[in-house]
Biopython code that builds the backbone (N, CA, C, O; Angstrom):
import numpy as np
from Bio.PDB.StructureBuilder import StructureBuilder

atoms = [
    (1, "MET", "N", (138.269, 19.044, -86.568)),
    (1, "MET", "CA", (138.624, 18.583, -87.978)),
    (1, "MET", "C", (139.706, 19.044, -88.812)),
    (1, "MET", "O", (140.073, 20.215, -88.905)),
    (2, "PRO", "N", (140.194, 18.048, -89.412)),
    (2, "PRO", "CA", (141.670, 18.750, -90.486)),
    (2, "PRO", "C", (141.390, 19.733, -91.121)),
    (2, "PRO", "O", (140.275, 20.033, -91.548)),
    (3, "SER", "N", (142.537, 20.410, -91.254)),
    (3, "SER", "CA", (142.321, 21.496, -92.451)),
    (3, "SER", "C", (141.766, 20.984, -93.543)),
    (3, "SER", "O", (141.835, 19.782, -93.800)),
    (4, "PRO", "N", (141.119, 21.908, -94.342)),
    (4, "PRO", "CA", (140.891, 21.826, -95.694)),
    (4, "PRO", "C", (142.266, 21.899, -96.666)),
    (4, "PRO", "O", (142.181, 21.571, -97.850)),
    (5, "LEU", "N", (143.680, 22.403, -96.016)),
    (5, "LEU", "CA", (144.616, 22.309, -97.115)),
    (5, "LEU", "C", (145.218, 21.010, -97.194)),
    (5, "LEU", "O", (145.712, 20.626, -98.255)),
    (6, "VAL", "N", (145.218, 20.430, -96.351)),
    (6, "VAL", "CA", (145.428, 18.709, -96.143)),
    (6, "VAL", "C", (144.324, 17.824, -96.802)),
    (6, "VAL", "O", (144.610, 17.079, -97.739)),
    (7, "ASN", "N", (143.274, 17.900, -96.385)),
    (7, "ASN", "CA", (142.179, 17.433, -96.936)),
    (7, "ASN", "C", (141.438, 18.090, -98.057)),
    (7, "ASN", "O", (140.256, 18.339, -97.820)),
    (8, "ARG", "N", (141.853, 18.380, -99.099)),
    (8, "ARG", "CA", (141.463, 18.906, -99.799)),
    (8, "ARG", "C", (140.084, 18.503, -101.034)),
    (8, "ARG", "O", (139.685, 19.167, -101.991)),
    (9, "TYR", "N", (139.723, 17.428, -100.613)),
    (9, "TYR", "CA", (138.566, 16.910, -101.428)),
    (9, "TYR", "C", (137.638, 16.689, -100.108)),
    (9, "TYR", "O", (137.882, 16.038, -99.092)),
    (10, "ALA", "N", (136.524, 17.428, -100.455)),
    (10, "ALA", "CA", (135.348, 17.066, -99.987)),
    (10, "ALA", "C", (134.316, 16.423, -100.390)),
    (10, "ALA", "O", (133.855, 16.747, -101.485)),
    (11, "VAL", "N", (133.719, 15.421, -99.681)),
    (11, "VAL", "CA", (132.763, 14.537, -100.254)),
    (11, "VAL", "C", (131.388, 14.669, -99.930)),
    (11, "VAL", "O", (131.081, 14.743, -98.740)),
    (12, "TYR", "N", (130.551, 14.709, -100.772)),
    (12, "TYR", "CA", (129.141, 15.082, -100.397)),
    (12, "TYR", "C", (127.986, 14.078, -101.242)),
    (12, "TYR", "O", (128.046, 13.769, -102.432)),
    (13, "VAL", "N", (127.004, 13.705, -100.316)),
    (13, "VAL", "CA", (125.951, 13.064, -100.891)),
    (13, "VAL", "C", (125.542, 13.979, -101.919)),
    (13, "VAL", "O", (125.709, 15.199, -101.925)),
    (14, "HIS", "N", (124.845, 13.077, -103.014)),
    (14, "HIS", "CA", (123.962, 14.186, -103.950)),
    (14, "HIS", "C", (122.525, 13.411, -104.250)),
    (14, "HIS", "O", (122.406, 12.278, -104.716)),
    (15, "LEU", "N", (121.566, 14.237, -103.898)),
    (15, "LEU", "CA", (120.011, 13.932, -103.890)),
    (15, "LEU", "C", (119.797, 14.192, -105.322)),
    (15, "LEU", "O", (120.577, 14.969, -105.873)),
    (16, "ALA", "N", (118.768, 13.605, -106.059)),
    (16, "ALA", "CA", (118.351, 13.933, -107.256)),
    (16, "ALA", "C", (117.343, 15.078, -107.165)),
    (16, "ALA", "O", (117.114, 15.897, -108.055)),
    (17, "ASP", "N", (116.856, 15.023, -106.130)),
    (17, "ASP", "CA", (115.773, 16.314, -106.197)),
    (17, "ASP", "C", (116.176, 17.643, -105.471)),
    (17, "ASP", "O", (115.679, 18.748, -105.688)),
    (18, "ARG", "N", (117.126, 17.355, -104.605)),
    (18, "ARG", "CA", (117.946, 18.398, -103.743)),
    (18, "ARG", "C", (119.254, 18.741, -103.976)),
    (18, "ARG", "O", (119.753, 19.570, -103.215)),
    (19, "GLY", "N", (120.002, 18.223, -104.980)),
    (19, "GLY", "CA", (121.240, 18.418, -105.044)),
    (19, "GLY", "C", (121.944, 18.117, -104.277)),
    (19, "GLY", "O", (121.575, 17.229, -103.508)),
    (20, "LYS", "N", (123.336, 18.723, -104.107)),
    (20, "LYS", "CA", (124.250, 17.932, -103.082)),
    (20, "LYS", "C", (123.834, 18.494, -101.387)),
    (20, "LYS", "O", (123.235, 19.553, -101.198)),
    (21, "VAL", "N", (124.153, 17.831, -100.579)),
    (21, "VAL", "CA", (123.995, 18.204, -99.180)),
    (21, "VAL", "C", (124.625, 19.180, -98.477)),
    (21, "VAL", "O", (125.789, 19.443, -98.778)),
    (22, "ARG", "N", (124.129, 19.718, -97.676)),
    (22, "ARG", "CA", (125.392, 20.853, -97.022)),
    (22, "ARG", "C", (126.217, 20.613, -96.406)),
    (22, "ARG", "O", (127.054, 21.513, -96.472)),
    (23, "GLU", "N", (126.590, 19.591, -95.576)),
    (23, "GLU", "CA", (127.879, 18.913, -94.982)),
    (23, "GLU", "C", (128.084, 17.892, -95.854)),
    (23, "GLU", "O", (127.272, 17.228, -96.499)),
    (24, "PRO", "N", (129.702, 17.832, -95.773)),
    (24, "PRO", "CA", (130.376, 16.585, -96.108)),
    (24, "PRO", "C", (130.308, 15.596, -95.544)),
    (24, "PRO", "O", (130.185, 15.521, -94.321)),
    (25, "ILE", "N", (130.382, 14.509, -96.421)),
    (25, "ILE", "CA", (130.324, 13.173, -95.366)),
    (25, "ILE", "C", (131.786, 12.739, -95.132)),
    (25, "ILE", "O", (131.972, 11.702, -94.495)),
    (26, "SER", "N", (132.617, 13.294, -95.495)),
    (26, "SER", "CA", (134.098, 13.237, -95.140)),
    (26, "SER", "C", (135.091, 14.257, -96.213)),
    (26, "SER", "O", (134.745, 14.777, -97.274)),
    (27, "ARG", "N", (136.232, 14.312, -95.614)),
    (27, "ARG", "CA", (137.473, 15.100, -96.428)),
    (27, "ARG", "C", (138.320, 14.367, -96.389)),
    (27, "ARG", "O", (138.609, 13.828, -95.321)),
    (28, "LYS", "N", (139.134, 14.051, -97.764)),
    (28, "LYS", "CA", (140.147, 13.491, -98.053)),
    (28, "LYS", "C", (141.288, 13.987, -98.871)),
    (28, "LYS", "O", (141.125, 14.680, -99.875)),
    (29, "PRO", "N", (142.281, 13.666, -98.482)),
    (29, "PRO", "CA", (143.627, 14.469, -99.192)),
    (29, "PRO", "C", (144.015, 14.089, -100.809)),
    (29, "PRO", "O", (144.913, 14.707, -101.382)),
    (30, "SER", "N", (143.267, 13.039, -101.465)),
    (30, "SER", "CA", (143.499, 12.788, -102.568)),
    (30, "SER", "C", (142.074, 12.175, -103.061)),
    (30, "SER", "O", (141.110, 11.771, -102.410)),
    (31, "LEU", "N", (142.310, 12.261, -104.456)),
    (31, "LEU", "CA", (140.689, 11.897, -105.232)),
    (31, "LEU", "C", (140.935, 10.366, -105.011)),
    (31, "LEU", "O", (139.929, 9.725, -104.707)),
    (32, "LEU", "N", (141.926, 9.788, -105.100)),
    (32, "LEU", "CA", (141.756, 8.328, -104.835)),
    (32, "LEU", "C", (141.021, 7.832, -103.384)),
    (32, "LEU", "O", (140.306, 6.835, -103.280)),
    (33, "LEU", "N", (141.332, 8.659, -102.422)),
    (33, "LEU", "CA", (140.649, 8.226, -101.266)),
    (33, "LEU", "C", (139.475, 9.000, -101.304)),
    (33, "LEU", "O", (139.133, 9.055, -100.123)),
    (34, "ALA", "N", (138.680, 9.613, -101.959)),
    (34, "ALA", "CA", (137.726, 10.742, -102.103)),
    (34, "ALA", "C", (136.864, 9.234, -102.778)),
    (34, "ALA", "O", (136.083, 8.474, -102.205)),
    (35, "VAL", "N", (137.334, 9.216, -104.048)),
    (35, "VAL", "CA", (136.537, 7.870, -104.845)),
    (35, "VAL", "C", (136.309, 6.820, -103.601)),
    (35, "VAL", "O", (135.216, 6.415, -103.205)),
    (36, "GLU", "N", (137.182, 6.587, -103.250)),
    (36, "GLU", "CA", (136.985, 5.269, -102.146)),
    (36, "GLU", "C", (136.289, 5.302, -101.087)),
    (36, "GLU", "O", (135.718, 4.310, -100.635)),
    (37, "GLY", "N", (136.257, 6.387, -100.598)),
    (37, "GLY", "CA", (135.179, 6.930, -99.901)),
    (37, "GLY", "C", (133.700, 7.094, -100.044)),
    (37, "GLY", "O", (132.861, 6.951, -99.154)),
    (38, "CYS", "N", (133.491, 7.438, -101.376)),
    (38, "CYS", "CA", (132.160, 7.122, -102.082)),
    (38, "CYS", "C", (131.966, 5.809, -102.316)),
    (38, "CYS", "O", (130.750, 5.686, -102.459)),
    (39, "ILE", "N", (132.542, 4.654, -102.446)),
    (39, "ILE", "CA", (132.370, 3.423, -102.831)),
    (39, "ILE", "C", (132.196, 2.784, -101.444)),
    (39, "ILE", "O", (131.601, 1.720, -101.269)),
    (40, "SER", "N", (132.708, 3.448, -100.564)),
    (40, "SER", "CA", (132.397, 2.986, -99.116)),
    (40, "SER", "C", (131.153, 3.133, -98.631)),
    (40, "SER", "O", (130.419, 2.338, -98.044)),
    (41, "ALA", "N", (130.981, 4.491, -99.022)),
    (41, "ALA", "CA", (129.681, 5.195, -98.530)),
    (41, "ALA", "C", (128.459, 4.145, -99.379)),
    (41, "ALA", "O", (127.475, 3.678, -98.806)),
    (42, "TYR", "N", (128.758, 3.947, -100.685)),
    (42, "TYR", "CA", (127.523, 3.362, -101.386)),
    (42, "TYR", "C", (127.451, 2.152, -101.004)),
    (42, "TYR", "O", (126.314, 1.684, -101.068)),
    (43, "GLU", "N", (128.484, 1.273, -100.521)),
    (43, "GLU", "CA", (128.174, -0.313, -100.038)),
    (43, "GLU", "C", (127.664, -0.125, -98.901)),
    (43, "GLU", "O", (126.998, -1.079, -98.499)),
    (44, "THR", "N", (127.758, 1.189, -97.896)),
    (44, "THR", "CA", (127.266, 1.014, -96.670)),
    (44, "THR", "C", (125.656, 1.754, -96.545)),
    (44, "THR", "O", (124.693, 1.272, -95.949)),
    (45, "THR", "N", (125.685, 2.476, -96.961)),
    (45, "THR", "CA", (124.307, 3.252, -97.207)),
    (45, "THR", "C", (123.512, 3.307, -98.569)),
    (45, "THR", "O", (122.381, 3.791, -98.564)),
    (46, "GLY", "N", (123.995, 2.889, -99.581)),
    (46, "GLY", "CA", (123.250, 2.488, -100.930)),
    (46, "GLY", "C", (123.057, 3.948, -101.768)),
    (46, "GLY", "O", (122.551, 4.066, -102.883)),
    (47, "HIS", "N", (123.586, 4.993, -100.940)),
    (47, "HIS", "CA", (123.373, 5.984, -102.023)),
    (47, "HIS", "C", (123.977, 6.341, -103.086)),
    (47, "HIS", "O", (125.202, 6.388, -102.975)),
    (48, "GLU", "N", (123.388, 6.706, -104.445)),
    (48, "GLU", "CA", (123.999, 6.441, -105.811)),
    (48, "GLU", "C", (124.844, 7.326, -106.356)),
    (48, "GLU", "O", (125.627, 7.065, -107.269)),
    (49, "SER", "N", (124.698, 8.500, -105.762)),
    (49, "SER", "CA", (125.363, 9.695, -106.362)),
    (49, "SER", "C", (126.252, 10.656, -105.338)),
    (49, "SER", "O", (125.755, 10.959, -104.254)),
    (50, "TYR", "N", (127.264, 11.019, -105.616)),
    (50, "TYR", "CA", (128.190, 12.065, -104.998)),
    (50, "TYR", "C", (128.786, 13.297, -105.681)),
    (50, "TYR", "O", (128.865, 13.566, -106.879)),
    (51, "VAL", "N", (129.141, 13.902, -104.714)),
    (51, "VAL", "CA", (129.876, 15.183, -105.700)),
    (51, "VAL", "C", (131.317, 15.089, -104.606)),
    (51, "VAL", "O", (131.403, 14.863, -103.399)),
    (52, "ILE", "N", (132.267, 15.356, -105.587)),
    (52, "ILE", "CA", (133.560, 15.503, -104.946)),
    (52, "ILE", "C", (133.910, 16.971, -105.291)),
    (52, "ILE", "O", (133.925, 17.399, -106.445)),
    (53, "GLU", "N", (134.217, 17.775, -104.085)),
    (53, "GLU", "CA", (134.530, 19.210, -104.577)),
    (53, "GLU", "C", (136.003, 19.188, -104.207)),
    (53, "GLU", "O", (136.335, 18.593, -103.181)),
    (54, "ASP", "N", (136.965, 19.826, -105.010)),
    (54, "ASP", "CA", (138.478, 20.200, -104.654)),
    (54, "ASP", "C", (138.462, 21.648, -104.549)),
    (54, "ASP", "O", (138.357, 22.548, -105.383)),
    (55, "GLY", "N", (138.653, 21.603, -102.779)),
    (55, "GLY", "CA", (138.888, 23.157, -102.509)),
    (55, "GLY", "C", (139.870, 24.045, -103.225)),
    (55, "GLY", "O", (139.671, 25.204, -103.589)),
    (56, "ARG", "N", (140.874, 23.383, -103.360)),
    (56, "ARG", "CA", (142.470, 23.917, -104.180)),
    (56, "ARG", "C", (142.095, 24.692, -105.360)),
    (56, "ARG", "O", (142.113, 25.917, -105.471)),
    (57, "ALA", "N", (141.721, 23.744, -106.304)),
    (57, "ALA", "CA", (141.465, 24.080, -107.722)),
    (57, "ALA", "C", (139.901, 24.535, -108.074)),
    (57, "ALA", "O", (139.553, 24.872, -109.206)),
    (58, "THR", "N", (139.271, 24.502, -107.254)),
    (58, "THR", "CA", (137.896, 25.217, -107.345)),
    (58, "THR", "C", (137.239, 24.238, -108.516)),
    (58, "THR", "O", (136.830, 24.798, -109.533)),
    (59, "ARG", "N", (137.133, 22.918, -108.416)),
    (59, "ARG", "CA", (136.627, 22.084, -109.426)),
    (59, "ARG", "C", (135.717, 20.870, -108.680)),
    (59, "ARG", "O", (135.989, 20.349, -107.599)),
    (60, "ALA", "N", (134.707, 20.600, -109.442)),
    (60, "ALA", "CA", (134.032, 19.383, -108.853)),
    (60, "ALA", "C", (133.928, 18.206, -109.494)),
    (60, "ALA", "O", (134.216, 18.362, -110.681)),
    (61, "PHE", "N", (133.606, 16.949, -109.198)),
    (61, "PHE", "CA", (133.405, 15.804, -110.048)),
    (61, "PHE", "C", (132.051, 15.146, -109.329)),
    (61, "PHE", "O", (132.004, 14.725, -108.173)),
    (62, "THR", "N", (131.070, 15.159, -110.203)),
    (62, "THR", "CA", (130.031, 14.297, -109.833)),
    (62, "THR", "C", (130.162, 12.923, -110.116)),
    (62, "THR", "O", (130.650, 12.568, -111.189)),
    (63, "VAL", "N", (129.708, 11.955, -109.113)),
    (63, "VAL", "CA", (129.909, 10.752, -109.193)),
    (63, "VAL", "C", (128.598, 9.966, -109.039)),
    (63, "VAL", "O", (128.263, 9.262, -108.087)),
    (64, "GLY", "N", (127.736, 10.307, -110.491)),
    (64, "GLY", "CA", (126.553, 9.550, -110.235)),
    (64, "GLY", "C", (126.611, 7.579, -110.269)),
    (64, "GLY", "O", (127.611, 6.864, -110.210)),
    (65, "ARG", "N", (125.642, 7.311, -110.346)),
    (65, "ARG", "CA", (125.643, 5.570, -110.361)),
    (65, "ARG", "C", (126.627, 5.210, -111.628)),
    (65, "ARG", "O", (127.667, 4.617, -111.341)),
    (66, "ARG", "N", (126.454, 5.427, -112.585)),
    (66, "ARG", "CA", (127.304, 5.056, -113.987)),
    (66, "ARG", "C", (128.803, 5.212, -113.477)),
    (66, "ARG", "O", (129.521, 4.213, -113.438)),
    (67, "LEU", "N", (129.184, 6.208, -113.165)),
    (67, "LEU", "CA", (130.692, 6.371, -112.949)),
    (67, "LEU", "C", (131.044, 5.671, -111.688)),
    (67, "LEU", "O", (132.110, 5.054, -111.688)),
    (68, "LEU", "N", (130.452, 5.669, -110.814)),
    (68, "LEU", "CA", (130.532, 4.752, -109.364)),
    (68, "LEU", "C", (130.668, 3.289, -109.908)),
    (68, "LEU", "O", (131.615, 2.650, -109.452)),
    (69, "LEU", "N", (130.005, 2.783, -110.652)),
    (69, "LEU", "CA", (130.060, 1.448, -110.995)),
    (69, "LEU", "C", (131.270, 1.278, -111.861)),
    (69, "LEU", "O", (131.985, 0.303, -111.628)),
    (70, "ALA", "N", (131.539, 1.953, -112.660)),
    (70, "ALA", "CA", (132.561, 2.055, -113.421)),
    (70, "ALA", "C", (133.977, 2.071, -112.653)),
    (70, "ALA", "O", (134.854, 1.257, -112.944)),
    (71, "CYS", "N", (134.153, 3.105, -111.596)),
    (71, "CYS", "CA", (134.928, 2.785, -110.633)),
    (71, "CYS", "C", (135.089, 1.331, -110.110)),
    (71, "CYS", "O", (136.008, 0.562, -110.392)),
    (72, "MET", "N", (134.220, 1.136, -109.443)),
    (72, "MET", "CA", (134.139, -0.163, -109.055)),
    (72, "MET", "C", (134.583, -1.381, -109.803)),
    (72, "MET", "O", (135.231, -2.292, -109.287)),
    (73, "PHE", "N", (134.209, -1.341, -111.001)),
    (73, "PHE", "CA", (134.597, -2.178, -112.252)),
    (73, "PHE", "C", (135.798, -2.421, -112.171)),
    (73, "PHE", "O", (136.340, -3.443, -111.750)),
    (74, "LEU", "N", (136.404, -1.167, -112.710)),
    (74, "LEU", "CA", (137.795, -0.964, -112.682)),
    (74, "LEU", "C", (138.603, -1.285, -111.432)),
    (74, "LEU", "O", (139.669, -1.865, -111.639)),
    (75, "ARG", "N", (138.309, -1.034, -110.280)),
    (75, "ARG", "CA", (139.096, -1.070, -109.234)),
    (75, "ARG", "C", (138.840, -2.717, -108.999)),
    (75, "ARG", "O", (139.568, -3.054, -108.065)),
    (76, "ALA", "N", (138.041, -3.913, -109.525)),
    (76, "ALA", "CA", (137.912, -4.912, -109.060)),
    (76, "ALA", "C", (138.399, -5.554, -110.298)),
    (76, "ALA", "O", (138.606, -6.760, -110.165)),
    (77, "ASN", "N", (138.677, -4.972, -111.677)),
    (77, "ASN", "CA", (139.437, -5.869, -112.735)),
    (77, "ASN", "C", (140.829, -5.458, -113.192)),
    (77, "ASN", "O", (141.665, -6.314, -113.484)),
    (78, "ASP", "N", (141.054, -4.308, -113.249)),
    (78, "ASP", "CA", (142.346, -3.930, -113.468)),
    (78, "ASP", "C", (142.544, -2.480, -112.216)),
    (78, "ASP", "O", (141.971, -1.404, -112.386)),
    (79, "ARG", "N", (143.283, -2.722, -111.246)),
    (79, "ARG", "CA", (143.795, -2.185, -110.046)),
    (79, "ARG", "C", (144.807, -1.188, -110.466)),
    (79, "ARG", "O", (144.751, -0.081, -109.931)),
    (80, "PRO", "N", (145.699, -1.419, -111.327)),
    (80, "PRO", "CA", (147.323, -0.591, -111.475)),
    (80, "PRO", "C", (146.426, 0.549, -112.318)),
    (80, "PRO", "O", (146.734, 1.719, -112.088)),
    (81, "ARG", "N", (145.367, 0.312, -113.254)),
    (81, "ARG", "CA", (144.620, 1.267, -114.262)),
    (81, "ARG", "C", (144.171, 2.306, -113.459)),
    (81, "ARG", "O", (144.521, 3.484, -113.534)),
    (82, "TYR", "N", (143.195, 1.695, -112.507)),
    (82, "TYR", "CA", (142.241, 2.258, -111.453)),
    (82, "TYR", "C", (143.157, 3.367, -110.548)),
    (82, "TYR", "O", (142.738, 4.475, -110.213)),
    (83, "PHE", "N", (144.150, 2.965, -110.311)),
    (83, "PHE", "CA", (145.157, 4.027, -109.695)),
    (83, "PHE", "C", (145.842, 4.897, -110.806)),
    (83, "PHE", "O", (146.127, 6.033, -110.427)),
    (84, "GLU", "N", (146.071, 4.676, -111.735)),
    (84, "GLU", "CA", (146.506, 5.521, -112.949)),
    (84, "GLU", "C", (145.579, 6.705, -113.105)),
    (84, "GLU", "O", (145.899, 7.886, -112.967)),
    (85, "VAL", "N", (144.259, 6.176, -113.443)),
    (85, "VAL", "CA", (143.343, 7.120, -113.694)),
    (85, "VAL", "C", (143.130, 8.052, -112.893)),
    (85, "VAL", "O", (143.243, 9.230, -113.233)),
    (86, "LEU", "N", (142.753, 7.638, -111.577)),
    (86, "LEU", "CA", (142.611, 8.630, -110.430)),
    (86, "LEU", "C", (143.874, 9.457, -110.345)),
    (86, "LEU", "O", (143.908, 10.662, -110.598)),
    (87, "ASN", "N", (144.816, 8.790, -110.004)),
    (87, "ASN", "CA", (146.262, 9.740, -109.883)),
    (87, "ASN", "C", (146.304, 11.012, -110.569)),
    (87, "ASN", "O", (146.507, 12.170, -110.205)),
    (88, "GLN", "N", (145.973, 10.279, -112.004)),
    (88, "GLN", "CA", (145.918, 11.510, -113.414)),
    (88, "GLN", "C", (145.097, 12.700, -113.070)),
    (88, "GLN", "O", (145.458, 13.877, -113.098)),
    (89, "LEU", "N", (143.839, 12.174, -112.713)),
    (89, "LEU", "CA", (142.938, 13.202, -112.196)),
    (89, "LEU", "C", (143.178, 14.110, -111.038)),
    (89, "LEU", "O", (142.768, 15.259, -110.872)),
    (90, "ASP", "N", (143.796, 13.493, -110.403)),
    (90, "ASP", "CA", (144.470, 14.344, -109.235)),
    (90, "ASP", "C", (145.187, 15.386, -109.426)),
    (90, "ASP", "O", (145.097, 16.513, -108.939)),
    (91, "ARG", "N", (145.898, 14.951, -110.156)),
    (91, "ARG", "CA", (146.644, 16.342, -110.693)),
    (91, "ARG", "C", (146.299, 17.273, -111.476)),
    (91, "ARG", "O", (146.541, 18.455, -111.232)),
    (92, "SER", "N", (145.516, 16.751, -112.817)),
    (92, "SER", "CA", (144.709, 17.723, -113.360)),
    (92, "SER", "C", (143.616, 17.256, -113.946)),
    (92, "SER", "O", (143.642, 16.027, -113.871)),
    (93, "GLY", "N", (142.394, 17.746, -114.650)),
    (93, "GLY", "CA", (141.349, 17.241, -115.257)),
    (93, "GLY", "C", (140.034, 17.468, -114.610)),
    (93, "GLY", "O", (139.840, 17.693, -113.415)),
    (94, "ASP", "N", (139.084, 17.373, -115.640)),
    (94, "ASP", "CA", (137.599, 17.466, -114.941)),
    (94, "ASP", "C", (136.791, 16.974, -115.338)),
    (94, "ASP", "O", (137.084, 16.099, -116.153)),
    (95, "GLN", "N", (135.665, 17.137, -115.116)),
    (95, "GLN", "CA", (134.313, 15.860, -115.074)),
    (95, "GLN", "C", (134.525, 15.247, -116.648)),
    (95, "GLN", "O", (134.895, 14.076, -116.730)),
    (96, "ARG", "N", (134.340, 15.874, -117.659)),
    (96, "ARG", "CA", (134.688, 15.402, -119.054)),
    (96, "ARG", "C", (135.802, 14.209, -119.084)),
    (96, "ARG", "O", (135.801, 13.038, -119.464)),
    (97, "THR", "N", (136.671, 15.017, -118.543)),
    (97, "THR", "CA", (138.151, 14.252, -118.900)),
    (97, "THR", "C", (137.855, 12.545, -117.522)),
    (97, "THR", "O", (138.298, 11.420, -117.752)),
    (98, "PHE", "N", (137.187, 12.866, -116.486)),
    (98, "PHE", "CA", (137.121, 11.700, -115.826)),
    (98, "PHE", "C", (135.862, 10.683, -116.266)),
    (98, "PHE", "O", (135.971, 9.471, -116.081)),
    (99, "GLU", "N", (135.062, 11.073, -116.664)),
    (99, "GLU", "CA", (134.230, 10.209, -117.698)),
    (99, "GLU", "C", (134.729, 9.382, -118.906)),
    (99, "GLU", "O", (134.449, 8.238, -119.266)),
    (100, "SER", "N", (135.554, 10.318, -119.416)),
    (100, "SER", "CA", (136.548, 9.916, -120.930)),
    (100, "SER", "C", (137.263, 8.875, -120.423)),
    (100, "SER", "O", (137.090, 7.769, -120.935)),
    (101, "LEU", "N", (138.017, 8.998, -119.541)),
    (101, "LEU", "CA", (139.152, 8.095, -118.762)),
    (101, "LEU", "C", (138.293, 6.733, -118.322)),
    (101, "LEU", "O", (138.808, 5.628, -118.491)),
    (102, "LEU", "N", (137.378, 6.825, -117.928)),
    (102, "LEU", "CA", (136.474, 5.661, -117.105)),
    (102, "LEU", "C", (136.011, 4.963, -118.259)),
    (102, "LEU", "O", (136.160, 3.741, -118.267)),
    (103, "ALA", "N", (135.397, 5.605, -119.378)),
    (103, "ALA", "CA", (134.748, 5.126, -120.350)),
    (103, "ALA", "C", (135.560, 4.072, -121.360)),
    (103, "ALA", "O", (135.150, 3.071, -121.947)),
    (104, "ASP", "N", (136.855, 4.688, -121.326)),
    (104, "ASP", "CA", (138.099, 3.858, -122.189)),
    (104, "ASP", "C", (138.545, 2.725, -121.216)),
    (104, "ASP", "O", (139.263, 1.797, -121.589)),
    (105, "SER", "N", (138.144, 2.839, -120.137)),
    (105, "SER", "CA", (139.055, 1.771, -119.128)),
    (105, "SER", "C", (137.968, 0.925, -118.758)),
    (105, "SER", "O", (138.337, -0.242, -118.628)),
    (106, "ALA", "N", (136.757, 1.112, -118.544)),
    (106, "ALA", "CA", (135.758, 0.421, -117.987)),
    (106, "ALA", "C", (134.383, 0.310, -118.851)),
    (106, "ALA", "O", (133.378, 0.865, -118.409)),
    (107, "PRO", "N", (134.331, -0.426, -120.115)),
    (107, "PRO", "CA", (132.829, -0.259, -120.635)),
    (107, "PRO", "C", (131.762, -0.785, -119.930)),
    (107, "PRO", "O", (131.738, -1.912, -119.436)),
    (108, "LEU", "N", (130.681, 0.226, -119.879)),
    (108, "LEU", "CA", (129.781, -0.573, -119.160)),
    (108, "LEU", "C", (128.259, 0.145, -120.122)),
    (108, "LEU", "O", (127.122, -0.248, -119.861)),
]
sb = StructureBuilder()
sb.init_structure("model")
sb.init_model(0)
sb.init_chain("A")
sb.init_seg("    ")
for serial, (resi, resn, name, xyz) in enumerate(atoms, 1):
    if name == "N":
        sb.init_residue(resn, " ", resi, " ")
    sb.init_atom(name, np.array(xyz, "f"), 0.0, 1.0, " ", f" {name:<3s}", serial, name[0])
structure = sb.get_structure()
């Protein structure tokens, strides 16, 4: 398995009754790729909630159904803004920033 220093974002399925599962479903080098992994897993498995943990900055993003759909909407309708939002969050930001940037960009 690749080093967590390279693939710093661990993506977990989040279950409503149990929280996040023990083992990550993937590890990605950027938040953009981690969110893409969540979208891909959603399309494949139908799971609607994920946790993305950043190993170096000790932060986590909970991507529930609402945020997942907002990401998918933004990706389909304004790809440059989608990349801008996720790259900005990759550099700095937290759950609240993630939610507010998506709310401004993808009204659901």
